[in-house]
Structures are given as C-alpha cells and as structure tokens.
N, C-alpha and C positions, 0 to 999 in steps of 0.2 A: 545455797551452793552444795555441790555434791560433798566438798571436803567437810562442810559443817554438819552435814548429814551422817558422814562416817564418824566424826567426833561424837555426835549425839547417841548414835548406836553402841560406841566403844564405851561411853559414860554409862549408858543403860546397862550393858553386860557386866561392867566392872561393879556397878551398884547392886545388879540383881544377884549376882554369884554369892556374896557375903550373907544375902538372905536365906540361902539355902532353898531356892526356888528350883523346880524340876530341870535337870539340864537339858531336856527336851526344848523347853521354853527359850532357854539361853541360846540354843542352836538357832531356834527360829528367828531370834533377835538379830542373828548375824546375816 
C-alpha cells in the first residue's frame, strides 16, 4: 500500500543519513 511505501522510504532516508551519503541522494529518495 502507499502507506507502507512511505514508511519504507522514511526508513531508507533515516538509515542513509547516518552513513553520510550525498544529500542529493537523500533528496532523490524522498
């Protein structure tokens, strides 16, 4: 469902940020 997709994207962003990945990549994930 759409709600689960939002949760997955949010989880990915929260997981990526601490890894220090390019901010551009994080923006694309949103």
